[in-house]
N, C-alpha and C positions, 0 to 999 in steps of 0.2 A: 779740379784736382783729379789726376788719372786714377783709375781703379787699380788697386794693388792686386797683382797676380797671385793666385793661391800657391802655397808652398807645395811643390810636387812631391816632397817627402813627408807631407803632413800626416798620412796614415801610419807611416813607419815611426814618426815622432810619437803618435798616440800609443802605438804598441810599446814603445820604450818607456814612456812615462807611466803607463798602466802597469808594466812590470815593476817599475820603481815603487809604485804605490802598494803592490800586493803584499810584500813583507810587512809593511807598516800596519795594514789592517789584519793580517794573519796574527801578528803579535798581540792583538787585542783579545783573541779567544783561544789561541793554540796552547797557552799555558794552563788553562783551566783543568784539563784532564791530567796534567803533569803534577798537580799540587800534592796528591798523596805520595807519589814516588819521590818528589823533590823534598817534601817535609821529612821523610824518613832518611834520605841520603844525607841531608845537611843538618839533621837534628834541629830543624827550625821551629821556633815557637809560633803560636798562632798569630801573635803580633807581627813577627818577622814575615810570616807568610802573607799577611795582608799588605805589608809594605812592598814585598816583592811583586805582588800582582798590581797594586794600584798606584805605585809611584810613577809608572809609565804613563797612564792616561792623565794623572793629575799634573805632572810636569808638562805634558803635551798641551793641556788646557791653558796653562800659563804662558807657554812659549809660542803657540800658534800665531797669535796676533803680532807679537814682536818680530818673529821670523818672517811673517808675510810682509811686514813693513820693511825689514832689512832687504828682502828680495827685490822689492820695488826700488830701493836705493842702489843696490849693487848689480842686480840682474839675476833672473831666475836660473840661468845656466850654471853660474858659479856656485850659488847657494845649493842648488840641487846636487851637483857633483860633490860638494863638501858634505852635504847631509848623507848621501849614499856611502861615502867613505867612512864617516863616523859610525853609521849604522852597521856596516860590515865589521869594523873593529870591535864595536860594542857587542855584537852577536858572538864573536869569538871569545871575548872576555867573559860573557855570561855563561857560555857553554862549559867553560872550564873553571868557573868560580868554585873555590874550595869551601866556602862558607856563605851563610846567608847575608852577612854584611857586604861582602864583595859582590854578591849577586845583585843586591839592591843598588850598589854603585853602578854596576854595569847596566842595569835597567834605566837608571837616570841618564846614562850616556846614550842609550837607545832612544829615549824620549827626545833628547836634543837632536839626534839625527832625524827621527821621524817628524819632528816639528819643522825641520828645514825642508823635508821632502814634500809634505802634503800641500802647503800653500803654493809651492813652485809648480807642482803637477797641475793644479787648477789654473794658475796664471799662464802656464805654457799652452794649455788647451785653449784658453780664451784668446790668446794672441795668435796661435797657429791657425785656427779656424775662423775665417772672416765671415763666411756664409752662415746665415742664421740656422738653416736646416742642418748643415754639416756640423755646426757647433752643438746643436741640440742632440744630434746622433752621437757625437763624441762624448758629450757629458752623460748621455744615457748609458753608453758603454762603460764609462768610468764608474758610474753608480752601480752598474751590474757587477763589475769587478769587486767593488767594495762589499756589496752584500754577499756575493759568492765567497769571497775570501773569509768573511766572518762565519759563513755557513760551514765551510770545510775545515776551518781551523781546528776544532776539536777532533775531527776525523783524522786529519793529517797527524796531529799530535798523538792520538791513540795508536795509529799505525807505526809511527816512529818508535814509540815506547814499547811496542811488542818485541822489537828486535834490538833496540839500542838503549843507552842510558838517557837520563832526563835531559842532559845538555844538548841532545840531538834536536830538540825543538827550537833551539837558537841557531845551531850550526847549519840548519837547512837554508838559512838566509844567504850564506856565502856563495853558493853556485849562482843564485839570482843576481847578486851584486857583481860577480865576475862577468856576467853577460850584460847587465844594465849599464854599468859605468862606462865601458867602451862605447856602447851604443849611443848613450846620451852625449858623450864627448864628440862623437862623429856627426850625429844627426842634428843636434840643437844649434841654432844660429849663434855665431860668435858675437854679433852686434845686436844689442837690445836697447829699446828706449827705456831709460830709467828716470825715476822721480828725483829731482834735486832736493837737497836738504840733509839734515843730520839724522841720526838714529838715537832715540832716547833709551839708552841702556838702563838708566836708573829707574825709569817707569816700568820697564819689563821686570826688573828685580823686585819692585814693590808688589807687582801682581803675583809673581811666583811665590815669594816668601809669605805674603798674606794668605794665600790659599793653603800652603803647606802648614802654616801655623794653626789655621782653623781645623784642618783635617786631623792634625796631631792632637788638638784639644778634644775633638770628638772621640778619637781612639782612646786617649788616656782617661777621659771622663767616664765613658761607658765601661771601659775595662777596669776601672778603679785601680790603675797602676800608678797614679800620681796623686798627691794631696789635692784637695779641691781648690786650694789657693793657687797652686801651680797651674792647674787646668784653666782656672778663670783668668789668670795673668796671660797665659799663652793665647787664649781666645780673644781677650781684649786687644792684645798686640796684633793678632791677625786682622781683626776688624778695623783697627786703626790704620794698618798698612793699606788695606783695600779702600778705606775712606780717603786716605791721602792720594792713592792712585786715581780714584774717581774725581777728586777735586782737581788734580792736574789735567785730567782729560777734559773736564768741563771748562777749565780756564784757558787751555792751550788753543792756539790758532789752528794747528794741524794735529788733532789728538790721535794717539795710537789706536784708541777704541772709541768710536762715536757713541757716547752714552745717551745722546739725545734720541737715538732710535727707540729707547725704552718709553718714549712718550706715546708710542703707538700701542694700544691695548692688544692688538692681534700679535705684535712681536713679543710682548710679555707672555701672552698665552702660548705662543709657539716655542719660546725659550723654556718655559716651565715644562711643556710637553717633551721637548728634546731631552732635558735633564732627567725627568722622571722615567721616560720610556727607555732610554739607553741605560739608566741606572738599574731599572727592573730587569732588563734583558741580561745585563752582566751579572747581577746578583743571583738571578734564578739559575743561570748557567753554572755559576760557581757552586751553588747549593746542590744542584743535581749531580755535578761531577763528583763531589765528595760523598753524597748519598749512595751513588751507584758503585763506587769503588770501596769505600770504607764499610758500608752497611751491607750491600748486596754482594760484595766480593767480585765484582766484574773487573775485567782487565781494562786498561786505558782504551784499547781499540773498541771493546764492547761498549764502554761508556760513550765514546765518540759516536758510534753507530746509533746508540739509544737517543742521542740528542740531535740526530740529523733532522727529524721532522720540524723541530722548532726553528732551526736556522735555514733549512731548505725552503720552508714556507715564508720565512722572512725575506728571502731573496726575491720572492714573487710580489711582495707588498708594494714596491715602488710603482710599477706600471699599473697595478690594480687601483692604487690610491689616486693616481692621476685621472684615470678614467672615471672612477666613482665620484671624485670631487667635481669634475666637469658636469656629470649627469645629475647628481643629487645635492651638490653644494658642500663647501668645506666644513661648515658648522656641523651638519648632520653626520658626515663621514668621520670627522675627527672624534666627536663625542661617542658615536656608536662603536667605533673601533676600540676605544678605550674601555667602554662598557663590556665588549666581548672579551677583551684581555682580562678584565677583572673576573668575569665568570669562569674563564678557563683556569685562572689561578685558583679560584675557590674550588673548582672541581679537582684540580691536582692536589690541593691541600687535604682532601678527603680520601684520596686514593692510597692504597697500599702498593708500593712499587715492587714488592716481592711477587705480586701477581699483576703485572702491568697490563698486558693485553692490548687490544686495538684501541680501547677507549683512552688510555693514557697517551698513546701515539697521536690520536685525533686531537686530544686536548692540547698537546704540545704544538701540533701544527696550527691549531686555531690561535694559540698564544703568539707564536712567531709571526703569523700573518697579520693578526690584529695590531701587535706592537709595531710591525714594520709599516703598516698603513698609517698608524698614529705618528710615526716618525716622519714619514713623507708629508703628512698633513701639516706637521710643525714647520717643515721646510717651505711649503706653499704659503702658510700664514706669514712667515718671516719675509720671504723674498717678494711676496705679493703686496707687502705693505709699504714698500719704499720705492722711490723713483729710481730709474736705471742708474743714475750717477752715484747712488749709494749702495748699489748691488754688491760691490766688493766688501764694503764695511759690514753689510748685513751677512754676507757669506762667512766672514771671519767670526762674527758673533755666533752664528749657527754652529760652525765647526767647534768653537770653544765650548758651546753647550753640550755637544756630543761627548767630547773628551771629559768635561767636568762631570757629566752625568755618569759616565762609566766609572770614573775614579770614586766619586761619592757613593755610587751604588754599591760598589765592592766594599767600600769602607763601612757604610751603614749596615749592609747585609751581614758583613763579617762580624762587626761589633755586636749587633743584635743577636746573631747566631750564637756567638760566644756566651752572651748573657743568658739566653734561653737554655742553651745546652748545660750550663753550670747549674741552673735551677732544677733540671730534670735528671742530672747525673746522680746516681746513688752508688757511692763507693762500696765495693765488696767488704765484708767483715774481715778485719785483720790487716787492712791496707794501711801503711804508715801515713800519718796526717800530711806530711809534706808531699808524698807521692799522690795522695788523694786530691790535694789542692791543685797539683800540676795536671792530673788527669781530667779535672773538672773544667779546665780552661777551654778545651776544644777536643774534637775527636782525634785530631792529629796528635795532640799531646797525650791522649789516652793510649794511642798505639806506641808512642815513645816510652811511656811508663811500662806498658806490657812487655816491651823488649828487655826491661831490666829485671823481670820477675821470672820465676820458674813457670813451667807450662800451665799448671792448674790455676794459680792466682792470675797469671797473665791472661788466660782465656776468660776468666771472670771479669776482669777489667774491660776487655774488648766487648764482651756481651753487654755489660752495663752501658758502655759508650754507644753501642749500636742502638740500644733501646732509647737512650736519651736523644740521639740524633734523629731517629724516626719521629719522635714527638716534636723535636725542634723544627724539622722541615715543614710539618703541618702548621705550626704557629707562624712560621716565617712566611709561607705562601699565603696563608689566610690574611695576615697583616698587609702584605703587598696587594692582595686583591681589594682590600678595603681602601687603601690609599689611591689606587688607580681608579676605583669606582668613584671616589670623591673628586678626583681630577676630571673624570668624564663630565660630571655635573658642572664643575668650574669652567671647563672649556666651552660647554654649551652656552653658559651665561656670557663668558668673555667674548665669544665670537658672534654675539647676537646681531651686531650691526656690521659684520665684516663685508657683506655684499654691498651695503650702502656706502662703504668707505671710499670706493674709487681709488684704492691704493693707499689711503691715509690711515686707515685703521681707527678713525674716530667715529 
């Protein structure tokens, strides 16, 4: 069989798909510094703010596998172009959303577009680069773009909010789309090898609805916004939908998601690491963004600059993790990186951010680097535990873990933050009970209450909220440190036989 000639436009194709991927990853972090400004502008409740932020990664988690399968059936080019168009339209709708409900709907549409873009980017890179070394370089560049995009997201968001309104963090996607869509139309091959067969829309729906039901039950349960019976019913419904999805995957000849991969202990450990690490990173960023702006009074740009060490160090973690794993072994690197992240979080929990200094910057850098190494280690564990023929399925599973971790991390951090804040908030004397109850929900709600009051009582509410949030951030980061420390021990045990597995994980 003759050797296929490499595509002479392959590096231009790589540039195009990396540009297509950039807005998707930026949207994961760029919104964090906009939360205080957005909350005030839309008069959004704490619950609405959580949905605005995490509906995007949660829907992405449910849609990635189905959209990857659809791209195999229809072709990467058409799904990518459709995803880019949807992403551009959704960005415009989000930028000009007049209220929280419409912004949540626009974020759902953004998730649909993003879930169509991401699998196609990876599929196009794999098909465009036949040479192993070139493909490795291309995937490495793709990974660098992902890490860098997440790193500069808060900084770009902060810079935009210095001069423009909160919707500018979405509108920035439009110039990128105006360049990328024509480039992909011209550069990507019109003819592709596609996989025959149908597309199980019903299975995709089961997965998405099941996850959203469970997340809603978590929010409603911890927030005490619904009766316990309603929470339990929604939780049971979510679990039942996911159980039905799993049953269909195990029974089907060509499952959308290969659940037999979970028979490998290293894959289970890698997935848990992916979910916990991405969840911790997203949750800590959200906590810091609110602490810096609400409590310390920093501008969005100053908040973005403050968080540069955590994300800049995270961008270095991938190459470092690969080298360390080859030299010292995956088990040691994975568990020690998680232990280092736990110690950094414990240190941050004890620090007063009013006098941050170099120590806080160093702890943020250690946290970002350690969590990034842990994330890359999870990828090595997952991809190294399956034969090459199942690499695509394992990749979809891994990407789903990242998005699910981000969504659940924001949910759990946000719900826990609200509960701890309410317990530490002491309403000023004379504040009406209904206003006191609203102010105790979150620091954003406290600011909304303060706007309704004269200067003196309003300032008292804000002072009480700032004191409560400072205590909240300490409890939150200390709890996260304990959880990641426990995960470090669990991963050390789970990967005990990883080197002996020969790719099987047993």
